[in-house]
C-alpha positions as a Markdown table, in Angstrom:
| # | Residue | x | y | z |
|---|---|---|---|---|
| 1 | Unk | 74.3 | 123.3 | 99.2 |
| 2 | Unk | 73.8 | 120.9 | 96.1 |
| 3 | Unk | 69.9 | 121.4 | 95.5 |
| 4 | Unk | 70.0 | 122.2 | 91.8 |
| 5 | Unk | 69.1 | 119.0 | 89.8 |
| 6 | Unk | 68.9 | 119.3 | 85.6 |
| 7 | Unk | 68.1 | 115.5 | 83.7 |
| 8 | Unk | 70.7 | 114.7 | 80.9 |
| 9 | Unk | 69.7 | 113.6 | 77.5 |
| 10 | Unk | 69.9 | 109.6 | 79.3 |
| 11 | Unk | 67.1 | 111.0 | 81.9 |
| 12 | Unk | 69.5 | 110.3 | 84.8 |
| 13 | Unk | 69.3 | 113.2 | 87.2 |
| 14 | Unk | 72.9 | 114.8 | 87.9 |
| 15 | Unk | 73.6 | 116.9 | 91.4 |
| 16 | Unk | 74.4 | 120.6 | 91.0 |
| 17 | Unk | 76.9 | 122.0 | 92.9 |
| 18 | Unk | 77.5 | 125.4 | 95.2 |
| 19 | Unk | 73.4 | 126.6 | 95.1 |
| 20 | Unk | 74.0 | 127.0 | 99.4 |
| 21 | Unk | 77.8 | 126.9 | 99.5 |
| 22 | Unk | 78.7 | 130.0 | 100.1 |
| 23 | Unk | 82.3 | 129.3 | 101.3 |
| 24 | Unk | 85.1 | 129.9 | 97.8 |
| 25 | Unk | 87.0 | 126.8 | 97.1 |
| 26 | Unk | 90.4 | 128.5 | 98.6 |
| 27 | Unk | 89.1 | 129.6 | 101.8 |
| 28 | Unk | 87.5 | 126.4 | 102.4 |
| 29 | Unk | 90.6 | 124.0 | 102.0 |
| 30 | Unk | 92.6 | 126.5 | 104.7 |
| 31 | Unk | 89.3 | 126.5 | 106.6 |
| 32 | Unk | 89.6 | 122.6 | 106.6 |
| 33 | Unk | 93.4 | 122.9 | 107.7 |
| 34 | Unk | 92.4 | 125.1 | 110.6 |
| 35 | Unk | 89.2 | 122.4 | 111.9 |
| 36 | Unk | 91.9 | 119.8 | 111.6 |
| 37 | Unk | 94.6 | 121.7 | 113.8 |
| 38 | Unk | 91.9 | 122.9 | 116.2 |
| 39 | Unk | 90.7 | 120.0 | 116.6 |
| 40 | Unk | 93.7 | 118.2 | 117.1 |
| 41 | Unk | 94.4 | 121.0 | 119.9 |
| 42 | Unk | 91.0 | 120.7 | 121.3 |
| 43 | Unk | 91.8 | 116.9 | 121.4 |
| 44 | Unk | 95.1 | 116.9 | 123.0 |
| 45 | Unk | 93.7 | 119.6 | 125.6 |
| 46 | Unk | 91.2 | 117.0 | 126.8 |
| 47 | Unk | 93.5 | 114.3 | 126.4 |
| 48 | Unk | 96.1 | 116.1 | 129.0 |
| 49 | Unk | 93.4 | 116.5 | 131.6 |
| 50 | Unk | 92.2 | 112.7 | 131.2 |
| 51 | Unk | 95.6 | 112.0 | 132.3 |
| 52 | Unk | 95.3 | 114.0 | 135.2 |
| 53 | Unk | 91.9 | 111.7 | 136.5 |
| 54 | Unk | 93.6 | 107.8 | 137.4 |
| 55 | Unk | 90.6 | 106.3 | 137.9 |
| 56 | Unk | 89.2 | 107.4 | 134.1 |
| 57 | Unk | 92.4 | 106.3 | 132.8 |
| 58 | Unk | 92.4 | 102.6 | 134.1 |
| 59 | Unk | 89.1 | 101.7 | 133.9 |
| 60 | Unk | 88.3 | 98.1 | 133.0 |
| 61 | Unk | 91.8 | 97.8 | 130.8 |
| 62 | Unk | 94.8 | 97.8 | 133.0 |
| 63 | Unk | 98.4 | 98.0 | 132.0 |
| 64 | Unk | 100.5 | 100.6 | 130.5 |
| 65 | Unk | 99.7 | 99.5 | 126.8 |
| 66 | Unk | 96.0 | 99.4 | 128.2 |
| 67 | Unk | 95.9 | 102.9 | 129.0 |
| 68 | Unk | 97.8 | 103.8 | 126.1 |
| 69 | Unk | 95.1 | 102.5 | 124.2 |
| 70 | Unk | 92.2 | 104.2 | 126.6 |
| 71 | Unk | 94.1 | 107.3 | 126.3 |
| 72 | Unk | 94.6 | 107.0 | 122.6 |
| 73 | Unk | 90.8 | 106.0 | 121.8 |
| 74 | Unk | 89.9 | 109.2 | 124.3 |
| 75 | Unk | 92.2 | 111.5 | 122.0 |
| 76 | Unk | 90.3 | 110.0 | 119.4 |
| 77 | Unk | 87.0 | 110.4 | 120.0 |
| 78 | Unk | 87.6 | 114.3 | 121.2 |
| 79 | Unk | 89.0 | 114.9 | 118.0 |
| 80 | Unk | 86.1 | 113.4 | 116.0 |
| 81 | Unk | 83.9 | 115.7 | 118.5 |
| 82 | Unk | 85.8 | 118.7 | 117.9 |
| 83 | Unk | 85.9 | 118.3 | 113.8 |
| 84 | Unk | 81.9 | 117.7 | 113.5 |
| 85 | Unk | 81.9 | 121.1 | 115.9 |
| 86 | Unk | 83.8 | 122.6 | 114.2 |
| 87 | Unk | 82.7 | 122.1 | 110.8 |
| 88 | Unk | 79.0 | 123.1 | 111.9 |
| 89 | Unk | 80.2 | 126.4 | 112.5 |
| 90 | Unk | 82.5 | 127.0 | 109.9 |
| 91 | Unk | 79.6 | 126.0 | 107.4 |
| 92 | Unk | 77.2 | 128.4 | 109.5 |
| 93 | Unk | 79.7 | 131.1 | 109.6 |
| 94 | Unk | 78.0 | 132.4 | 106.0 |
| 95 | Unk | 75.1 | 132.5 | 107.2 |
| 96 | Unk | 74.1 | 129.4 | 106.3 |
| 97 | Unk | 71.9 | 126.8 | 107.4 |
| 98 | Unk | 74.4 | 123.6 | 108.0 |
| 99 | Unk | 72.0 | 120.9 | 107.2 |
| 100 | Unk | 71.3 | 123.1 | 104.1 |
| 101 | Unk | 75.2 | 123.8 | 103.6 |
| 102 | Unk | 76.6 | 120.6 | 104.4 |
| 103 | Unk | 73.1 | 118.1 | 102.5 |
| 104 | Unk | 71.6 | 117.1 | 105.6 |
| 105 | Unk | 69.1 | 116.8 | 104.2 |
| 106 | Unk | 67.6 | 113.1 | 104.0 |
| 107 | Unk | 65.6 | 112.6 | 100.5 |
| 108 | Unk | 63.1 | 109.9 | 99.5 |
| 109 | Unk | 65.7 | 107.7 | 97.7 |
| 110 | Unk | 68.5 | 107.7 | 100.9 |
| 111 | Unk | 67.5 | 104.5 | 102.2 |
| 112 | Unk | 67.8 | 102.6 | 99.1 |
| 113 | Unk | 70.7 | 104.3 | 97.4 |
| 114 | Unk | 72.6 | 103.4 | 101.3 |
| 115 | Unk | 71.4 | 99.6 | 100.5 |
| 116 | Unk | 72.9 | 99.4 | 97.4 |
| 117 | Unk | 75.9 | 101.2 | 97.9 |
| 118 | Unk | 77.1 | 99.2 | 101.1 |
| 119 | Unk | 76.0 | 96.1 | 98.8 |
| 120 | Unk | 78.9 | 97.5 | 96.5 |
| 121 | Unk | 81.2 | 98.5 | 99.1 |
| 122 | Unk | 81.0 | 95.1 | 100.3 |
| 123 | Unk | 81.9 | 93.3 | 97.1 |
| 124 | Unk | 84.4 | 95.9 | 96.0 |
| 125 | Unk | 86.7 | 95.7 | 100.1 |
| 126 | Unk | 86.3 | 91.8 | 100.0 |
| 127 | Unk | 87.4 | 91.6 | 96.2 |
| 128 | Unk | 90.1 | 94.4 | 97.0 |
| 129 | Unk | 91.3 | 92.4 | 100.3 |
| 130 | Unk | 91.2 | 89.3 | 98.8 |
| 131 | Unk | 93.8 | 89.9 | 96.1 |
| 132 | Unk | 95.8 | 92.3 | 98.4 |
| 133 | Unk | 95.9 | 89.5 | 100.6 |
| 134 | Unk | 96.8 | 87.1 | 98.2 |
| 135 | Unk | 99.9 | 89.7 | 96.9 |
| 136 | Unk | 100.8 | 90.7 | 100.6 |
| 137 | Unk | 99.9 | 89.2 | 103.7 |
| 138 | Unk | 101.4 | 91.3 | 106.0 |
| 139 | Unk | 100.4 | 94.3 | 104.8 |
| 140 | Unk | 96.2 | 93.2 | 104.9 |
| 141 | Unk | 97.7 | 92.3 | 108.5 |
| 142 | Unk | 100.0 | 95.4 | 109.4 |
| 143 | Unk | 96.1 | 98.0 | 108.7 |
| 144 | Unk | 94.1 | 95.4 | 110.2 |
| 145 | Unk | 95.5 | 95.3 | 113.6 |
| 146 | Unk | 95.0 | 98.9 | 115.0 |
| 147 | Unk | 91.2 | 98.2 | 114.9 |
| 148 | Unk | 91.5 | 94.6 | 115.8 |
| 149 | Unk | 93.6 | 95.7 | 118.8 |
| 150 | Unk | 90.5 | 97.7 | 119.9 |
| 151 | Unk | 87.5 | 95.7 | 119.0 |
| 152 | Unk | 89.7 | 92.6 | 121.0 |
| 153 | Unk | 90.0 | 94.6 | 124.2 |
| 154 | Unk | 87.5 | 95.3 | 127.2 |
| 155 | Unk | 86.8 | 98.9 | 125.9 |
| 156 | Unk | 86.0 | 97.6 | 122.5 |
| 157 | Unk | 82.3 | 99.2 | 122.4 |
| 158 | Unk | 84.0 | 102.9 | 123.3 |
| 159 | Unk | 86.0 | 102.4 | 119.4 |
| 160 | Unk | 82.7 | 100.8 | 118.4 |
| 161 | Unk | 81.2 | 104.6 | 118.9 |
| 162 | Unk | 84.2 | 106.1 | 117.6 |
| 163 | Unk | 85.3 | 104.4 | 114.3 |
| 164 | Unk | 81.2 | 103.4 | 113.8 |
| 165 | Unk | 80.0 | 106.8 | 114.6 |
| 166 | Unk | 82.5 | 109.3 | 115.3 |
| 167 | Unk | 84.7 | 108.4 | 112.1 |
| 168 | Unk | 81.8 | 108.5 | 109.7 |
| 169 | Unk | 80.1 | 111.9 | 110.9 |
| 170 | Unk | 83.5 | 113.5 | 111.5 |
| 171 | Unk | 84.9 | 112.5 | 108.8 |
| 172 | Unk | 81.7 | 113.2 | 106.1 |
| 173 | Unk | 80.9 | 116.4 | 107.6 |
| 174 | Unk | 84.2 | 117.4 | 107.0 |
| 175 | Unk | 85.7 | 116.0 | 103.3 |
| 176 | Unk | 82.1 | 115.6 | 101.5 |
| 177 | Unk | 79.9 | 118.1 | 103.2 |
| 178 | Unk | 82.1 | 120.6 | 103.2 |
| 179 | Unk | 85.1 | 120.4 | 101.3 |
| 180 | Unk | 84.1 | 118.3 | 98.2 |
| 181 | Unk | 80.8 | 121.6 | 97.1 |
| 182 | Unk | 83.5 | 124.2 | 97.9 |
| 183 | Unk | 86.3 | 123.1 | 95.7 |
| 184 | Unk | 83.5 | 121.6 | 92.9 |
| 185 | Unk | 82.7 | 125.5 | 92.9 |
| 186 | Unk | 85.8 | 126.2 | 91.5 |
| 187 | Unk | 87.9 | 125.5 | 88.3 |
| 188 | Unk | 88.4 | 121.9 | 89.3 |
| 189 | Unk | 85.0 | 121.0 | 88.6 |
| 190 | Unk | 83.4 | 118.1 | 90.2 |
| 191 | Unk | 85.7 | 115.2 | 89.3 |
| 192 | Unk | 88.5 | 117.2 | 90.3 |
| 193 | Unk | 87.0 | 118.7 | 93.5 |
| 194 | Unk | 86.6 | 114.6 | 94.4 |
| 195 | Unk | 90.2 | 113.7 | 93.9 |
| 196 | Unk | 91.2 | 116.7 | 95.9 |
| 197 | Unk | 89.1 | 116.0 | 98.7 |
| 198 | Unk | 90.0 | 112.1 | 98.5 |
| 199 | Unk | 93.5 | 113.2 | 98.8 |
| 200 | Unk | 92.9 | 115.1 | 101.7 |
| 201 | Unk | 91.0 | 112.5 | 103.5 |
| 202 | Unk | 93.3 | 109.9 | 102.6 |
| 203 | Unk | 95.8 | 111.4 | 104.1 |
| 204 | Unk | 94.0 | 110.9 | 107.6 |
| 205 | Unk | 95.5 | 107.5 | 107.4 |
| 206 | Unk | 98.9 | 108.1 | 106.5 |
| 207 | Unk | 99.9 | 105.0 | 108.8 |
| 208 | Unk | 98.2 | 102.8 | 106.4 |
| 209 | Unk | 99.9 | 100.3 | 103.7 |
| 210 | Unk | 100.2 | 101.6 | 100.2 |
| 211 | Unk | 97.5 | 99.2 | 99.4 |
| 212 | Unk | 95.6 | 100.3 | 102.2 |
| 213 | Unk | 95.8 | 104.2 | 101.2 |
| 214 | Unk | 94.8 | 103.2 | 97.3 |
| 215 | Unk | 91.7 | 101.4 | 98.9 |
| 216 | Unk | 90.8 | 104.4 | 101.1 |
| 217 | Unk | 91.4 | 106.5 | 98.3 |
| 218 | Unk | 89.1 | 104.7 | 96.1 |
| 219 | Unk | 86.2 | 104.2 | 98.5 |
| 220 | Unk | 86.2 | 108.2 | 99.6 |
| 221 | Unk | 85.9 | 108.8 | 95.4 |
| 222 | Unk | 82.9 | 106.5 | 96.2 |
| 223 | Unk | 81.7 | 108.1 | 98.7 |
| 224 | Unk | 81.6 | 111.3 | 96.4 |
| 225 | Unk | 79.8 | 110.0 | 93.9 |
| 226 | Unk | 77.3 | 108.8 | 96.3 |
| 227 | Unk | 77.0 | 112.5 | 97.1 |
| 228 | Unk | 76.5 | 113.7 | 93.9 |
| 229 | Unk | 73.9 | 111.1 | 93.1 |
| 230 | Unk | 72.1 | 111.2 | 96.0 |
| 231 | Unk | 71.7 | 115.3 | 96.9 |
| 232 | Unk | 72.4 | 113.7 | 100.9 |
| 233 | Unk | 75.1 | 113.4 | 102.7 |
| 234 | Unk | 73.4 | 111.4 | 105.2 |
| 235 | Unk | 73.8 | 108.5 | 102.3 |
| 236 | Unk | 77.7 | 108.8 | 102.5 |
| 237 | Unk | 77.5 | 108.7 | 106.1 |
| 238 | Unk | 75.8 | 106.0 | 106.6 |
| 239 | Unk | 77.3 | 103.9 | 104.0 |
| 240 | Unk | 80.4 | 105.1 | 106.3 |
| 241 | Unk | 79.1 | 103.6 | 109.0 |
| 242 | Unk | 77.8 | 100.4 | 108.4 |
| 243 | Unk | 80.9 | 99.8 | 107.0 |
| 244 | Unk | 82.6 | 100.4 | 109.8 |
| 245 | Unk | 80.6 | 99.2 | 112.2 |
| 246 | Unk | 81.1 | 95.8 | 110.1 |
| 247 | Unk | 84.9 | 95.7 | 110.5 |
| 248 | Unk | 84.8 | 95.9 | 114.1 |
| 249 | Unk | 82.4 | 93.7 | 114.8 |
| 250 | Unk | 84.2 | 91.3 | 112.1 |
| 251 | Unk | 87.1 | 91.6 | 113.9 |
| 252 | Unk | 86.1 | 91.3 | 117.8 |
| 253 | Unk | 84.0 | 88.0 | 116.6 |
| 254 | Unk | 85.3 | 86.5 | 113.8 |
| 255 | Unk | 88.1 | 83.9 | 114.2 |
| 256 | Unk | 90.4 | 86.4 | 112.0 |
| 257 | Unk | 94.2 | 85.6 | 113.2 |
| 258 | Unk | 96.1 | 88.6 | 112.8 |
């Protein structure tokens, strides 16, 4: 876990990694791959089972494309749930309480940290998207199209759960809570661990444009910084959740032409 704190010459508080994260870096990286592959297998099994239930597959949406969207969303939700469960199990495997190993401890500075983080992230995202839109409008539309399709569909509330809750919980638990602190114990150090764990997280968004991948990478580094500064994984989780939720609601309710 990330619990021990020291003060530097300027009097600022810095976070030290590894006090309760007992996973060695190499083994944690291998376990991250196992968790992702295991979650994908679970999601595929759940999706296959749901394919045999026409009443669930149809729902309010109709048509072949809507059915594919529904089953794809079910796969994603099952994948996210499996990642959460497997990550919590991995944290406990070496005898630690998941809330301590993964820094799932609420701190007094959490709410101000979340508020400041959301403001910074919002300013950055707005500026970055505006610049990319001016350079390559098609890239922005390409990256927003999948989320927009879900946000403007009949199953948008289910999509909101997956994007606004499932994604932040599963991704932050695995990459910032589990992998990042383990890598930081190695010769990579905190900075190297932030880069490597964020690259792994960015790989999950492989369908994005180059501009979108750069944005994801920079946001991931920001989330690592939040983890280090706050000492609580809840800060990047909540920041991630608010950001994703705002995107879904904006795509649904704002007249954004796509």
